[in-house]
N, C-alpha and C positions, 0 to 999 in steps of 0.2 A: 504494500500500500504506500509506503514512503520510500521505496527503493530508489527513487530518483535522487534522494539526498545522500551525500557522502558522509555517513555518520561514523566518523573516526573518533577516537578518544579525545583529541584536542578540540574537535568541533562540539562534542557533547559537554566537555568541561566549559567551553566558552559560553554556550547557551545556559548551562546550569548556573554559572556564576552570574550571568545577567539576571536570571530569574531570582536568585538569592539577593542580589543587590536591590532589585525592584521591591522585593518584600521588605527588606530592611529599611529602605528609604521611605516606604509607605508608613511603617510603624513609627519611624523617626519623625516624619512630617506630622503625623497625628499627635504625637506626644509633645513636639516642640516646633510649632509653625515658624517658618523662616521669613526673613525680609530680604528684599533685593539688596545686593551690594555690588560694588565695582572692584574687580580684580585686574589681572593682566589681560583678560578678554576685553574687546573694545565696546562691550555693552554691559549694562547692569543686569545681573542674573540672580535667580533664586537657586536653591539646591537642585530642584528638579530640572531647571534649564541647564545647569552645569552637568548633571548626570546625562541628560539627553545629548548634549554636545560631546561629552566624553565617549558615550556608547556609539554614537554615529561615527565619530572619528576612528574609534577602534575597529568598527566594521569595515570602514574604508581601508584602514591599515592592513587588515587581514586580506581583503580583496586584492590590494596592490601587491602584497607579499605573495599571494597565490599566483598572480599573473606574471610576476617577474622572476620568481625563483622556483627551484624544485626542492627546497628545504622543507622540513616539517613545520607544523604550526605552533610549536612550543615557543619559538622565538618571538613571533608577533603577539602571542598570548602574554608573555612576560612584559613586553614593551607596552601592551595595552593596559595591563594592570597598573604599571607605573604611571603611564599617561593619565589614566582615569583618576588615580590618587592625586596627581598634580592639579588636574582640572578642578576636582572637588575641593581641594584645599585652598589653592591660590587663584583659581580662575575666576 
């Protein structure tokens, strides 16, 4: 039924981490509503905005990595985790 998707371990870990982050951010937002702030991004953002920007850029990073290299996906996964942490903290 979902045989069209290349469900490798790194892909499963990537999507599992996204689901976990979304659940954690939902609980965090309910307990502690946020306000917009200006970081190094050129716009004022909320936590949800920064999460969306980080996840979207991580997805693009994975696609570029898949298109340009034959290496495994652990490398862009590690880069994405670091990038997402930077965006959420200082973005």
